[in-house]
BAVORO-935929 format. One line per 8 residues: number of its first residue (from 1); their letters; for each residue x, y, z of C-alpha. Coordinates in steps of 0.25 Angstrom, whole numbers, plus 5000, padded with zeros to 4 digits. Example, Ala and Ser with C-alpha at 12.3 -4.5 7.8 and 13.67 -1.06 7.14 Angstrom:
<lumros>
1> as> 5049,4982,5031  5055,4996,5029 .
</lumros>
This chain:
<lumros>
1> mgrqmgcw> 5063,5041,4815  5063,5036,4829  5059,5022,4825  5071,5022,4815  5081,5027,4826  5076,5019,4838  5079,5004,4840  5086,5003,4826 .
9> psnlegri> 5095,4990,4825  5110,4992,4825  5112,4981,4814  5108,4981,4800  5100,4968,4800  5091,4973,4812  5089,4986,4804  5084,4979,4792 .
17> acilttms> 5075,4970,4800  5069,4982,4807  5067,4989,4794  5060,4977,4787  5051,4976,4800  5046,4990,4799  5046,4991,4784  5041,4977,4780 .
25> llysahyt> 5029,4982,4772  5037,4992,4764  5042,4988,4750  5055,4995,4751  5058,4988,4764  5060,4974,4758  5064,4979,4744  5076,4987,4748 .
33> epllslan> 5079,4977,4760  5092,4972,4752  5097,4987,4751  5094,4991,4766  5108,4986,4771  5115,4994,4760  5107,5007,4763  5107,5005,4778 .
41> telplagl> 5122,5007,4780  5129,5014,4792  5134,5028,4790  5150,5030,4790  5150,5041,4800  5165,5039,4804  5174,5052,4801  5162,5062,4800 .
49> dprteqly> 5162,5075,4808  5152,5075,4820  5142,5083,4813  5141,5075,4800  5141,5062,4809  5130,5067,4817  5122,5070,4804  5124,5057,4798 .
57> rqidlilk> 5121,5050,4811  5107,5057,4811  5105,5053,4797  5109,5039,4800  5098,5038,4811  5088,5044,4802  5091,5036,4789  5087,5023,4794 .
65> ppftahai> 5078,5012,4787  5067,5013,4782  5072,5026,4777  5060,5035,4778  5057,5047,4769  5058,5056,4781  5072,5051,4785  5077,5052,4770 .
73> qdvltrlq> 5072,5066,4769  5078,5070,4783  5092,5064,4779  5093,5071,4766  5090,5084,4773  5101,5082,4783  5110,5078,4772  5107,5090,4764 .
81> ndvqpsdv> 5110,5099,4776  5123,5093,4779  5134,5101,4772  5145,5091,4772  5140,5077,4771  5149,5065,4771  5150,5058,4757  5151,5044,4763 .
89> vlqvvlak> 5140,5045,4773  5131,5053,4764  5132,5042,4754  5127,5032,4764  5116,5041,4768  5112,5043,4754  5112,5028,4752  5102,5027,4763 .
97> ivfglyan> 5094,5038,4757  5094,5031,4743  5089,5018,4750  5078,5026,4757  5073,5034,4745  5073,5021,4737  5065,5014,4748  5055,5025,4750 .
105> aldlyldq> 5053,5027,4735  5049,5012,4734  5039,5013,4745  5034,5026,4740  5031,5022,4726  5026,5008,4731  5016,5015,4740  5011,5024,4730 .
113> asaaqdda> 5009,5014,4719  5003,5004,4729  4993,5015,4734  4990,5018,4719  4987,5003,4716  4978,5002,4728  4970,5014,4725  4969,5009,4710 .
121> ewwaeveq> 4964,4996,4715  4954,5003,4724  4949,5012,4712  4948,4999,4703  4939,4992,4713  4930,5004,4714  4930,5006,4699  4926,4991,4696 .
129> snqlaasy> 4914,4991,4705  4901,4999,4704  4899,4997,4719  4912,5002,4723  4911,5014,4714  4898,5017,4720  4903,5016,4734  4915,5025,4730 .
137> llqtfpkr> 4906,5035,4724  4898,5036,4737  4910,5037,4745  4916,5048,4737  4903,5055,4735  4904,5066,4746  4918,5069,4741  4913,5071,4727 .
145> ilnllrvl> 4901,5080,4732  4910,5088,4740  4920,5091,4728  4908,5095,4720  4902,5104,4730  4916,5110,4732  4918,5113,4717  4904,5119,4716 .
153> rsrdalhl> 4907,5128,4728  4920,5132,4723  4913,5136,4710  4902,5143,4717  4892,5133,4711  4886,5128,4724  4873,5134,4728  4860,5129,4733 .
161> stfrpssl> 4854,5130,4719  4865,5120,4714  4857,5108,4720  4845,5111,4712  4842,5100,4701  4843,5110,4690  4857,5115,4695  4862,5101,4698 .
169> rdlfssrn> 4858,5097,4683  4866,5109,4678  4877,5106,4688  4879,5092,4682  4877,5095,4668  4888,5094,4658  4888,5109,4655  4892,5113,4669 .
177> rlqpvsil> 4907,5117,4671  4908,5112,4685  4905,5097,4680  4901,5092,4694  4902,5077,4689  4917,5080,4687  4918,5085,4701  4911,5073,4707 .
185> fphlknnp> 4920,5064,4698  4933,5072,4697  4939,5061,4687  4929,5067,4676  4937,5080,4675  4949,5073,4668  4941,5061,4662  4928,5067,4656 .
193> sstfrpaf> 4926,5054,4648  4921,5047,4661  4908,5054,4660  4897,5048,4650  4884,5053,4645  4872,5049,4653  4863,5038,4648  4850,5045,4651 .
201> yadprnsa> 4850,5055,4640  4839,5056,4630  4842,5052,4616  4834,5060,4606  4835,5049,4596  4826,5040,4605  4815,5050,4607  4801,5043,4605 .
209> stilpilh> 4788,5048,4602  4780,5037,4609  4778,5036,4624  4784,5022,4625  4798,5025,4619  4798,5038,4628  4796,5030,4641  4806,5020,4636 .
217> navrrlvn> 4817,5031,4634  4813,5037,4647  4815,5024,4655  4828,5021,4648  4833,5035,4651  4829,5034,4665  4836,5020,4667  4849,5026,4660 .
225> gfrfalyf> 4848,5038,4669  4848,5030,4681  4859,5021,4676  4867,5033,4673  4865,5039,4687  4869,5026,4693  4881,5023,4685  4887,5036,4681 .
233> plrlvrde> 4893,5040,4695  4898,5025,4696  4905,5027,4682  4911,5040,4686  4916,5034,4699  4922,5022,4692  4929,5031,4681  4935,5039,4693 .
241> crlrreen> 4940,5026,4699  4945,5021,4686  4953,5034,4684  4959,5034,4698  4962,5019,4697  4970,5022,4684  4977,5034,4690  4981,5025,4702 .
249> erirddga> 4986,5015,4693  4994,5025,4686  5000,5030,4699  5003,5015,4703  5010,5012,4690  5019,5025,4691  5023,5022,4705  5025,5007,4702 .
257> evlgklve> 5034,5011,4690  5043,5020,4699  5042,5009,4710  5047,4999,4699  5059,5007,4696  5062,5009,4710  5062,4994,4712  5071,4992,4701 .
265> mrpalmra> 5081,5002,4707  5084,4993,4719  5097,4987,4712  5102,5001,4709  5099,5005,4724  5107,4993,4728  5118,4996,4719  5118,5011,4724 .
273> ltvkhege> 5119,5006,4739  5129,4995,4736  5140,5002,4728  5149,5009,4738  5158,5022,4735  5172,5019,4733  5180,5018,4746  5167,5021,4754 .
281> gapnpdfl> 5156,5013,4760  5145,5022,4756  5137,5020,4743  5141,5026,4730  5135,5040,4729  5134,5039,4714  5126,5026,4714  5117,5033,4725 .
289> vefvialg> 5115,5045,4716  5112,5036,4704  5102,5029,4711  5095,5041,4717  5094,5047,4702  5088,5033,4698  5078,5034,4709  5074,5048,4706 .
297> satsvels> 5072,5044,4691  5063,5032,4695  5055,5041,4704  5054,5052,4694  5062,5062,4703  5071,5072,4695  5084,5074,4704  5091,5088,4703 .
305> gqtvlsnf> 5105,5082,4704  5111,5093,4712  5116,5085,4724  5114,5071,4729  5107,5075,4741  5098,5084,4733  5094,5072,4724  5092,5064,4736 .
313> melsrtil> 5083,5074,4743  5075,5077,4730  5073,5062,4728  5068,5060,4742  5059,5072,4742  5053,5068,4729  5051,5053,4732  5047,5054,4747 .
321> vtrkehha> 5040,5067,4748  5036,5073,4734  5031,5060,4728  5022,5056,4739  5016,5070,4740  5014,5071,4725  5008,5057,4724  4998,5059,4736 .
329> sylddqdl> 4994,5073,4730  4991,5067,4717  4983,5056,4723  4975,5066,4731  4973,5075,4719  4968,5064,4710  4960,5057,4721  4967,5044,4717 .
337> rrpsrltr> 4966,5038,4731  4955,5029,4735  4945,5037,4744  4948,5038,4759  4943,5028,4769  4933,5038,4775  4928,5041,4761  4926,5026,4758 .
345> lwprllll> 4919,5024,4772  4910,5036,4774  4898,5029,4768  4899,5018,4778  4902,5028,4789  4890,5036,4785  4881,5024,4785  4887,5017,4797 .
353> ppltlycv> 4880,5025,4809  4866,5025,4804  4867,5010,4800  4873,5007,4814  4862,5015,4821  4851,5008,4813  4857,4994,4816  4858,4997,4830 .
361> ktlyasra> 4844,5002,4831  4839,4989,4823  4847,4980,4832  4842,4987,4845  4827,4986,4840  4829,4971,4837  4837,4968,4850  4826,4958,4855 .
369> tladlavg> 4826,4950,4841  4841,4951,4841  4842,4945,4855  4832,4934,4851  4840,4931,4839  4853,4931,4846  4847,4921,4857  4842,4912,4846 .
377> tfetihnf> 4855,4912,4838  4862,4909,4851  4853,4897,4854  4854,4892,4839  4869,4892,4839  4869,4886,4853  4860,4875,4849  4867,4873,4836 .
385> itdwllep> 4880,4871,4843  4875,4862,4853  4865,4853,4846  4871,4853,4832  4886,4854,4835  4890,4850,4849  4880,4838,4850  4884,4832,4837 .
393> lrevfrti> 4899,4833,4840  4896,4826,4854  4889,4815,4846  4902,4814,4837  4911,4813,4849  4902,4803,4856  4901,4794,4844  4916,4794,4843 .
401> raggeegv> 4918,4791,4857  4907,4780,4858  4912,4773,4845  4898,4768,4841  4895,4757,4852  4880,4759,4852  4871,4756,4840  4864,4766,4833 .
409> ivrreavs> 4851,4759,4828  4850,4745,4835  4858,4739,4847  4866,4726,4846  4858,4721,4858  4844,4723,4851  4849,4715,4839  4854,4704,4847 .
417> adlnsler> 4841,4703,4855  4833,4702,4842  4842,4691,4836  4841,4683,4849  4826,4684,4849  4825,4679,4835  4834,4667,4838  4826,4663,4850 .
425> malalaqd> 4813,4664,4842  4818,4656,4831  4824,4645,4839  4811,4644,4848  4803,4642,4835  4813,4632,4829  4813,4624,4842  4797,4624,4843 .
433> klgytqaq> 4794,4622,4828  4806,4614,4823  4810,4607,4835  4825,4611,4834  4836,4605,4842  4846,4613,4850  4856,4611,4838  4846,4616,4828 .
441> laalsnqi> 4842,4628,4837  4857,4632,4838  4858,4631,4823  4846,4639,4821  4851,4649,4831  4863,4651,4822  4855,4653,4810  4846,4663,4816 .
449> rmgdltpi> 4858,4672,4820  4863,4670,4805  4849,4675,4801  4844,4662,4796  4829,4658,4800  4827,4647,4790  4820,4637,4800  4811,4648,4806 .
457> leiyeddi> 4807,4652,4792  4804,4638,4788  4794,4637,4800  4788,4650,4795  4786,4645,4781  4779,4632,4786  4770,4641,4795  4765,4650,4784 .
465> kqpfksav> 4760,4638,4776  4749,4637,4787  4749,4652,4792  4736,4651,4800  4739,4638,4807  4753,4642,4809  4750,4655,4815  4740,4649,4825 .
473> agtllrsl> 4746,4636,4829  4760,4637,4822  4773,4645,4822  4770,4655,4811  4770,4667,4821  4783,4663,4828  4790,4661,4815  4785,4675,4810 .
481> fvqvqkak> 4790,4682,4823  4803,4675,4821  4804,4682,4807  4800,4695,4813  4811,4694,4823  4821,4690,4812  4817,4703,4805  4819,4711,4817 .
489> vdidqalt> 4833,4705,4819  4836,4708,4804  4832,4722,4806  4841,4723,4819  4853,4718,4811  4850,4728,4800  4850,4739,4810  4863,4734,4816 .
497> gidkllks> 4870,4736,4802  4864,4750,4801  4869,4753,4815  4883,4748,4812  4883,4757,4800  4878,4769,4808  4888,4766,4819  4900,4766,4809 .
505> qeltfafv> 4895,4780,4804  4891,4786,4817  4902,4796,4818  4899,4801,4803  4885,4803,4807  4889,4811,4819  4898,4820,4811  4887,4822,4801 .
513> gvapalav> 4878,4827,4812  4888,4837,4816  4892,4841,4802  4881,4852,4799  4884,4859,4812  4899,4859,4809  4896,4864,4795  4888,4876,4801 .
521> vyvvggfl> 4899,4879,4811  4909,4879,4800  4901,4888,4791  4898,4898,4802  4912,4898,4808  4918,4901,4794  4908,4912,4792  4911,4918,4805 .
529> khlvfggr> 4926,4917,4803  4925,4924,4789  4916,4935,4796  4926,4937,4807  4939,4935,4801  4936,4940,4787  4940,4928,4779  4955,4929,4782 .
537> hkyggkhr> 4964,4919,4775  4977,4913,4778  4985,4924,4772  4978,4938,4772  4964,4934,4767  4957,4934,4754  4960,4949,4751  4975,4948,4753 .
545> emsvwlam> 4975,4935,4745  4968,4942,4734  4977,4954,4734  4989,4945,4734  4984,4937,4722  4981,4950,4714  4995,4955,4717  5001,4942,4712 .
553> rrierlll> 4993,4942,4700  4997,4957,4698  5011,4954,4699  5010,4942,4689  5003,4951,4679  5013,4963,4681  5024,4953,4677  5017,4947,4665 .
561> fqpktahr> 5011,4960,4660  5021,4972,4664  5013,4985,4664  5019,4996,4654  5019,5011,4657  5024,5023,4649  5036,5023,4659  5040,5009,4657 .
569> hadqphgv> 5052,5011,4648  5056,5025,4652  5069,5021,4657  5072,5011,4647  5080,5015,4634  5073,5017,4621  5072,5004,4613  5076,4995,4625 .
577> esspnaip> 5066,4984,4628  5065,4979,4642  5067,4964,4645  5054,4956,4646  5059,4951,4660  5061,4965,4665  5050,4972,4674  5047,4987,4671 .
585> plttgllv> 5046,4996,4683  5031,4997,4682  5029,4982,4683  5039,4982,4695  5032,4992,4702  5019,4986,4701  5025,4973,4705  5030,4979,4718 .
593> lslthlrq> 5016,4984,4721  5011,4970,4720  5023,4964,4727  5021,4974,4739  5007,4969,4741  5012,4954,4741  5023,4958,4751  5013,4965,4760 .
601> yalmslpa> 5004,4953,4759  5016,4944,4763  5020,4952,4775  5006,4955,4780  4998,4942,4777  5008,4930,4776  5013,4924,4789  5026,4930,4794 .
609> rsrlregf> 5039,4922,4795  5033,4911,4786  5039,4905,4773  5026,4909,4766  5029,4924,4768  5044,4923,4766  5042,4916,4753  5031,4925,4748 .
617> ledvqdle> 5040,4937,4751  5052,4931,4744  5043,4930,4732  5038,4944,4733  5053,4949,4734  5057,4941,4722  5046,4948,4714  5051,4961,4719 .
625> dpglgrwe> 5065,4959,4715  5068,4968,4703  5079,4959,4698  5069,4948,4694  5062,4949,4680  5048,4946,4676  5049,4931,4674  5056,4929,4687 .
633> klrvlerm> 5045,4937,4694  5035,4929,4687  5042,4916,4692  5042,4921,4706  5027,4924,4704  5024,4910,4700  5032,4905,4712  5023,4914,4721 .
641> wsswgrel> 5011,4908,4715  5016,4894,4717  5021,4896,4731  5011,4905,4738  4998,4905,4729  4991,4893,4736  4996,4897,4750  4991,4911,4749 .
649> gwyevagr> 4978,4908,4742  4981,4914,4728  4975,4903,4720  4962,4904,4729  4961,4919,4726  4962,4915,4711  4951,4905,4713  4942,4915,4720 .
657> lrm> 4944,4924,4708  4940,4914,4698  4927,4911,4705 .
</lumros>
């Protein structure tokens, strides 16, 4: 209460901002926000006697938003002890109490229905998986054994002789009144049909007179007995999970139906707080009493109707105290909650110390090998980074900076020297053999640079007519060497073309050399990032994306196929059909459960003060509006898919489910 009284803003806007900051995750905080200014009015204390004025000032300090259950109970007790309450001030106080009761009832039934839905989903997961069912049986095995021993001890059936094979056979026989299997699996007491006949019984019709059929039947009974011993406990556990899931779903539906009725009562509450009494600034007491009666009817609270304060006290005690206690005791008696965290963790906690000790001893014994492995790993990483990553990157930068000035295969000077040598050899042969003048030699020089050696080839053709004579006394060898030099020049020119091609793609080859190392770094970096950060996504991660996608699918399914209960038309006149666009209370309550999940996701995972978050919350608020019908809310749902589906990854979730 000190938090409510200290540093409380004087203006109404500051108070509302403070309330929304401290209660941002409560459903009633935003759903009753339009009514907060109507309920949080100042008390008209002028003209009261000092004792009454002091009493109502204390009440005004206590009854501040968020109107806790303790504050409402305290104020009602003070009002009942006041012998001469002021009618006008009393009506203002009662208006605040009505608002507080409505808000607390919303949060109470929402919390209970949400808890039941979470437990039902947990039991459903265990029911659908043999591995989870076996794990749950192991986790609860000590508790089951303790219950059995407690029952045996209470009935004086626990002795040392009880653990003999014959005694155990008699104990677990169907003729025993104790029925230990029903003690180990309590759901069998009310559901005996969950048991089934063992599969390893002997069928007298299959009795055989030869050894082969006897062995065949014996092996078959042994296999069936092994399967029975393996799957029978799992089947009992899955039946137990199924019954608890169904009971939690029933509790969820009951709470959701009441929650839906409460949600539809917001216009009535606004009317009760808005309509003022004639000539006074306080709410009309008749409308307040009418709303309290309707609230009691929605929450199944029978009011005595003696006085207004007694009705308020009875309603607050039933909703805020009795309902919580009865609900908690029923869950504990029926064991409907999921096992405690200690129960689920004790196998790991039991195995953790010996496994840790074994790992420590193994690591210490292999410390030399581990040290060598660490040194080798460090050297490998260092060489990889230096030789395969940094050096190729330096070559890339060097290539970019140099710009391809030098040749890769052959240099320009070497090609020019070979061409000049060919020209000198051909000109000397033409001058000695053909007697060319300077003009003819200049023309031949141009032909040689163009690759035309026709005069030299003609000399070679004449020499090979008499090869032996030309080889000894002629010019056959000189013309042959000129052709060899010509072939060398042609090879140099071909290599020059290849060199130009390589120079044009030198940067590409440099990146190809460093690409494998970059690919290895990318893969290893992604793996380490996933290992350290757990695969976090942009908005909450895969798990939250999946949960929001399931909530959106559940909302659409509720709007298309409205669930029906026996209480659906309890308040509807006989023979009157509801409108196809109307939403029954059960569907409204189940919608509120899913919408609360969406609101929490937006407040916790979406970026604050962003258009994404504000737009998403506006759409959720439209779906919460009781004034909209089925078709309008389906249109809002289509708008959410088109606006946020791609940004929040809902289409990717659907794609992963199809794979």
